[in-house]
Backbone atoms as SQL, in Angstrom:
CREATE TABLE atoms (id INTEGER PRIMARY KEY, chain TEXT, resi INTEGER, resn TEXT, atom TEXT, x REAL, y REAL, z REAL);
INSERT INTO atoms VALUES
  (1, 'A', 1, 'MET', 'N', -41.199, -23.578, 9.521),
  (2, 'A', 1, 'MET', 'CA', -40.425, -22.516, 8.801),
  (3, 'A', 1, 'MET', 'C', -39.264, -22.169, 9.808),
  (4, 'A', 2, 'ALA', 'N', -39.708, -21.873, 11.031),
  (5, 'A', 2, 'ALA', 'CA', -38.662, -21.214, 11.990),
  (6, 'A', 2, 'ALA', 'C', -37.582, -22.279, 12.306),
  (7, 'A', 3, 'ASP', 'N', -38.032, -23.614, 12.272),
  (8, 'A', 3, 'ASP', 'CA', -37.173, -24.798, 12.478),
  (9, 'A', 3, 'ASP', 'C', -36.102, -24.938, 11.468),
  (10, 'A', 4, 'LYS', 'N', -36.555, -24.711, 10.207),
  (11, 'A', 4, 'LYS', 'CA', -35.481, -24.790, 9.131),
  (12, 'A', 4, 'LYS', 'C', -34.540, -23.533, 9.133),
  (13, 'A', 5, 'LEU', 'N', -35.115, -22.385, 9.559),
  (14, 'A', 5, 'LEU', 'CA', -34.119, -21.282, 9.793),
  (15, 'A', 5, 'LEU', 'C', -33.092, -21.480, 10.778),
  (16, 'A', 6, 'TRP', 'N', -33.484, -22.098, 11.978),
  (17, 'A', 6, 'TRP', 'CA', -32.668, -22.311, 13.101),
  (18, 'A', 6, 'TRP', 'C', -31.634, -23.398, 12.537),
  (19, 'A', 7, 'PHE', 'N', -32.069, -24.327, 11.876),
  (20, 'A', 7, 'PHE', 'CA', -31.099, -25.467, 11.324),
  (21, 'A', 7, 'PHE', 'C', -30.015, -24.843, 10.527),
  (22, 'A', 8, 'ILE', 'N', -30.261, -23.848, 9.616),
  (23, 'A', 8, 'ILE', 'CA', -29.538, -23.196, 8.747),
  (24, 'A', 8, 'ILE', 'C', -28.500, -22.366, 9.703),
  (25, 'A', 9, 'VAL', 'N', -28.965, -21.645, 10.596),
  (26, 'A', 9, 'VAL', 'CA', -28.040, -20.865, 11.376),
  (27, 'A', 9, 'VAL', 'C', -27.090, -21.652, 12.253),
  (28, 'A', 10, 'VAL', 'N', -27.697, -22.793, 12.931),
  (29, 'A', 10, 'VAL', 'CA', -26.837, -23.576, 13.758),
  (30, 'A', 10, 'VAL', 'C', -26.028, -24.480, 13.011),
  (31, 'A', 11, 'ALA', 'N', -26.452, -25.169, 11.958),
  (32, 'A', 11, 'ALA', 'CA', -25.625, -26.218, 11.261),
  (33, 'A', 11, 'ALA', 'C', -24.661, -25.570, 10.274),
  (34, 'A', 12, 'LEU', 'N', -25.180, -24.545, 9.502),
  (35, 'A', 12, 'LEU', 'CA', -24.373, -24.125, 8.378),
  (36, 'A', 12, 'LEU', 'C', -23.452, -22.838, 8.790),
  (37, 'A', 13, 'GLY', 'N', -23.706, -22.296, 9.931),
  (38, 'A', 13, 'GLY', 'CA', -23.102, -21.102, 10.312),
  (39, 'A', 13, 'GLY', 'C', -21.576, -21.511, 10.671),
  (40, 'A', 14, 'PRO', 'N', -21.459, -22.480, 11.592),
  (41, 'A', 14, 'PRO', 'CA', -20.118, -22.924, 11.988),
  (42, 'A', 14, 'PRO', 'C', -19.472, -23.487, 10.705),
  (43, 'A', 15, 'LEU', 'N', -20.035, -24.085, 9.842),
  (44, 'A', 15, 'LEU', 'CA', -19.405, -24.678, 8.660),
  (45, 'A', 15, 'LEU', 'C', -18.968, -23.578, 7.777),
  (46, 'A', 16, 'LEU', 'N', -19.727, -22.545, 7.514),
  (47, 'A', 16, 'LEU', 'CA', -19.249, -21.384, 6.937),
  (48, 'A', 16, 'LEU', 'C', -18.136, -20.646, 7.438),
  (49, 'A', 17, 'LEU', 'N', -18.091, -20.387, 8.833),
  (50, 'A', 17, 'LEU', 'CA', -17.040, -19.942, 9.441),
  (51, 'A', 17, 'LEU', 'C', -15.748, -20.680, 9.351),
  (52, 'A', 18, 'GLY', 'N', -15.883, -22.101, 9.455),
  (53, 'A', 18, 'GLY', 'CA', -14.776, -22.940, 9.239),
  (54, 'A', 18, 'GLY', 'C', -14.162, -22.861, 7.727),
  (55, 'A', 19, 'CYS', 'N', -15.014, -22.749, 6.882),
  (56, 'A', 19, 'CYS', 'CA', -14.476, -22.417, 5.463),
  (57, 'A', 19, 'CYS', 'C', -13.792, -21.151, 5.374),
  (58, 'A', 20, 'VAL', 'N', -14.292, -20.076, 5.954),
  (59, 'A', 20, 'VAL', 'CA', -13.544, -18.842, 5.901),
  (60, 'A', 20, 'VAL', 'C', -12.208, -18.813, 6.631),
  (61, 'A', 21, 'VAL', 'N', -12.139, -19.496, 7.705),
  (62, 'A', 21, 'VAL', 'CA', -10.912, -19.740, 8.441),
  (63, 'A', 21, 'VAL', 'C', -9.845, -20.516, 7.566),
  (64, 'A', 22, 'ALA', 'N', -10.323, -21.626, 6.938),
  (65, 'A', 22, 'ALA', 'CA', -9.482, -22.334, 6.205),
  (66, 'A', 22, 'ALA', 'C', -8.947, -21.568, 4.942),
  (67, 'A', 23, 'TYR', 'N', -9.876, -20.914, 4.269),
  (68, 'A', 23, 'TYR', 'CA', -9.402, -20.092, 3.190),
  (69, 'A', 23, 'TYR', 'C', -8.375, -18.997, 3.530),
  (70, 'A', 24, 'SER', 'N', -8.564, -18.339, 4.784),
  (71, 'A', 24, 'SER', 'CA', -7.571, -17.363, 5.061),
  (72, 'A', 24, 'SER', 'C', -6.306, -17.890, 5.497),
  (73, 'A', 25, 'LEU', 'N', -6.355, -19.188, 5.951),
  (74, 'A', 25, 'LEU', 'CA', -5.112, -19.940, 6.207),
  (75, 'A', 25, 'LEU', 'C', -4.274, -20.248, 5.056),
  (76, 'A', 26, 'MET', 'N', -4.937, -20.557, 3.990),
  (77, 'A', 26, 'MET', 'CA', -4.438, -20.914, 2.781),
  (78, 'A', 26, 'MET', 'C', -3.854, -19.800, 2.014),
  (79, 'A', 27, 'ARG', 'N', -4.468, -18.675, 2.100),
  (80, 'A', 27, 'ARG', 'CA', -4.084, -17.388, 1.502),
  (81, 'A', 27, 'ARG', 'C', -2.964, -16.603, 2.212),
  (82, 'A', 28, 'ARG', 'N', -2.608, -16.997, 3.386),
  (83, 'A', 28, 'ARG', 'CA', -1.614, -16.335, 4.149),
  (84, 'A', 28, 'ARG', 'C', -0.284, -16.367, 3.465),
  (85, 'A', 29, 'ARG', 'N', 0.424, -15.164, 3.432),
  (86, 'A', 29, 'ARG', 'CA', 1.587, -15.107, 2.824),
  (87, 'A', 29, 'ARG', 'C', 2.789, -15.328, 3.693),
  (88, 'A', 30, 'ARG', 'N', 3.667, -16.204, 3.279),
  (89, 'A', 30, 'ARG', 'CA', 4.803, -16.415, 4.131),
  (90, 'A', 30, 'ARG', 'C', 5.869, -15.594, 3.920),
  (91, 'A', 31, 'LEU', 'N', 6.853, -15.219, 4.801),
  (92, 'A', 31, 'LEU', 'CA', 7.998, -14.387, 4.672),
  (93, 'A', 31, 'LEU', 'C', 9.174, -15.195, 4.044),
  (94, 'A', 32, 'HIS', 'N', 9.722, -14.527, 3.075),
  (95, 'A', 32, 'HIS', 'CA', 10.899, -14.960, 2.476),
  (96, 'A', 32, 'HIS', 'C', 12.089, -14.860, 3.536),
  (97, 'A', 33, 'THR', 'N', 13.171, -15.575, 3.064),
  (98, 'A', 33, 'THR', 'CA', 14.496, -15.584, 4.013),
  (99, 'A', 33, 'THR', 'C', 14.876, -14.181, 4.138),
  (100, 'A', 34, 'SER', 'N', 14.959, -13.422, 3.025),
  (101, 'A', 34, 'SER', 'CA', 15.504, -11.997, 3.130),
  (102, 'A', 34, 'SER', 'C', 14.538, -11.099, 4.101),
  (103, 'A', 35, 'GLU', 'N', 13.402, -11.375, 3.926),
  (104, 'A', 35, 'GLU', 'CA', 12.253, -10.674, 4.754),
  (105, 'A', 35, 'GLU', 'C', 12.420, -11.027, 6.277),
  (106, 'A', 36, 'LYS', 'N', 12.629, -12.243, 6.559),
  (107, 'A', 36, 'LYS', 'CA', 12.836, -12.637, 7.984),
  (108, 'A', 36, 'LYS', 'C', 14.033, -12.047, 8.561),
  (109, 'A', 37, 'VAL', 'N', 15.151, -11.989, 7.653),
  (110, 'A', 37, 'VAL', 'CA', 16.426, -11.360, 8.300),
  (111, 'A', 37, 'VAL', 'C', 16.165, -9.961, 8.521),
  (112, 'A', 38, 'GLN', 'N', 15.526, -9.179, 7.607),
  (113, 'A', 38, 'GLN', 'CA', 15.198, -7.819, 7.806),
  (114, 'A', 38, 'GLN', 'C', 14.316, -7.585, 8.992),
  (115, 'A', 39, 'GLN', 'N', 13.273, -8.482, 9.191),
  (116, 'A', 39, 'GLN', 'CA', 12.348, -8.359, 10.324),
  (117, 'A', 39, 'GLN', 'C', 13.182, -8.589, 11.641),
  (118, 'A', 40, 'LYS', 'N', 14.084, -9.522, 11.585),
  (119, 'A', 40, 'LYS', 'CA', 14.890, -9.633, 12.864),
  (120, 'A', 40, 'LYS', 'C', 15.810, -8.502, 13.163),
  (121, 'A', 41, 'GLU', 'N', 16.448, -7.924, 12.255),
  (122, 'A', 41, 'GLU', 'CA', 17.320, -6.788, 12.413),
  (123, 'A', 41, 'GLU', 'C', 16.626, -5.650, 12.793),
  (124, 'A', 42, 'ALA', 'N', 15.267, -5.366, 12.354),
  (125, 'A', 42, 'ALA', 'CA', 14.515, -4.243, 12.757),
  (126, 'A', 42, 'ALA', 'C', 14.061, -4.487, 14.184),
  (127, 'A', 43, 'THR', 'N', 13.787, -5.577, 14.564),
  (128, 'A', 43, 'THR', 'CA', 13.369, -5.882, 15.957),
  (129, 'A', 43, 'THR', 'C', 14.609, -5.611, 16.942),
  (130, 'A', 44, 'GLU', 'N', 15.785, -6.173, 16.430),
  (131, 'A', 44, 'GLU', 'CA', 16.892, -5.899, 17.394),
  (132, 'A', 44, 'GLU', 'C', 17.298, -4.306, 17.469),
  (133, 'A', 45, 'ARG', 'N', 17.102, -3.582, 16.391),
  (134, 'A', 45, 'ARG', 'CA', 17.323, -2.226, 16.429),
  (135, 'A', 45, 'ARG', 'C', 16.310, -1.435, 17.491),
  (136, 'A', 46, 'LEU', 'N', 15.125, -2.032, 17.428),
  (137, 'A', 46, 'LEU', 'CA', 14.131, -1.347, 18.396),
  (138, 'A', 46, 'LEU', 'C', 14.424, -1.676, 19.919),
  (139, 'A', 47, 'TYR', 'N', 14.989, -2.773, 20.177),
  (140, 'A', 47, 'TYR', 'CA', 14.963, -3.258, 21.516),
  (141, 'A', 47, 'TYR', 'C', 16.373, -3.103, 22.025),
  (142, 'A', 48, 'ASP', 'N', 17.458, -2.930, 21.237),
  (143, 'A', 48, 'ASP', 'CA', 18.865, -2.885, 21.685),
  (144, 'A', 48, 'ASP', 'C', 19.140, -1.462, 22.239),
  (145, 'A', 49, 'LYS', 'N', 20.162, -1.254, 22.911),
  (146, 'A', 49, 'LYS', 'CA', 20.565, 0.148, 23.345),
  (147, 'A', 49, 'LYS', 'C', 21.088, 0.844, 22.133),
  (148, 'A', 50, 'PRO', 'N', 20.746, 2.001, 21.882),
  (149, 'A', 50, 'PRO', 'CA', 21.177, 2.786, 20.649),
  (150, 'A', 50, 'PRO', 'C', 22.612, 3.047, 20.806),
  (151, 'A', 51, 'GLU', 'N', 23.299, 3.280, 19.708),
  (152, 'A', 51, 'GLU', 'CA', 24.889, 3.591, 19.485),
  (153, 'A', 51, 'GLU', 'C', 24.934, 4.872, 20.283),
  (154, 'A', 52, 'GLY', 'N', 25.928, 4.959, 21.150),
  (155, 'A', 52, 'GLY', 'CA', 26.352, 6.160, 21.761),
  (156, 'A', 52, 'GLY', 'C', 25.302, 6.328, 23.064),
  (157, 'A', 53, 'GLY', 'N', 24.416, 5.404, 23.258),
  (158, 'A', 53, 'GLY', 'CA', 23.444, 5.738, 24.286),
  (159, 'A', 53, 'GLY', 'C', 24.071, 5.532, 25.655),
  (160, 'A', 54, 'ARG', 'N', 23.384, 5.994, 26.606),
  (161, 'A', 54, 'ARG', 'CA', 23.793, 5.945, 28.027),
  (162, 'A', 54, 'ARG', 'C', 23.318, 4.743, 28.787),
  (163, 'A', 55, 'GLU', 'N', 23.936, 4.363, 29.768),
  (164, 'A', 55, 'GLU', 'CA', 23.632, 3.248, 30.641),
  (165, 'A', 55, 'GLU', 'C', 22.747, 4.016, 31.670),
  (166, 'A', 56, 'PRO', 'N', 21.879, 3.397, 32.345),
  (167, 'A', 56, 'PRO', 'CA', 20.972, 3.852, 33.339),
  (168, 'A', 56, 'PRO', 'C', 21.779, 4.462, 34.430),
  (169, 'A', 57, 'THR', 'N', 21.537, 5.550, 35.063),
  (170, 'A', 57, 'THR', 'CA', 22.219, 6.072, 36.162),
  (171, 'A', 57, 'THR', 'C', 21.395, 5.820, 37.484),
  (172, 'A', 58, 'PHE', 'N', 22.044, 5.534, 38.575),
  (173, 'A', 58, 'PHE', 'CA', 21.414, 5.283, 39.827),
  (174, 'A', 58, 'PHE', 'C', 21.847, 6.370, 40.788),
  (175, 'A', 59, 'ASN', 'N', 21.142, 6.749, 41.514),
  (176, 'A', 59, 'ASN', 'CA', 21.426, 7.795, 42.591),
  (177, 'A', 59, 'ASN', 'C', 22.113, 7.160, 43.669),
  (178, 'A', 60, 'ARG', 'N', 23.309, 7.587, 43.874),
  (179, 'A', 60, 'ARG', 'CA', 24.209, 7.116, 45.068),
  (180, 'A', 60, 'ARG', 'C', 24.311, 8.110, 46.054),
  (181, 'A', 61, 'ARG', 'N', 24.067, 7.854, 47.232),
  (182, 'A', 61, 'ARG', 'CA', 24.261, 8.688, 48.420),
  (183, 'A', 61, 'ARG', 'C', 25.302, 8.356, 49.266);
């Protein structure tokens, strides 16, 4: 009985995991073109210098 249980765990466990991964990859939603543009603009706003922002100052002696 224990041998059958280990067979189920060892053989069917990875198979079940593979099915779950395949299902999640099929269900993944792709971004539309307009959403990609919005995402790119938002990223640029986060990382660019803000309008009216200051340049870094260095101490000069």
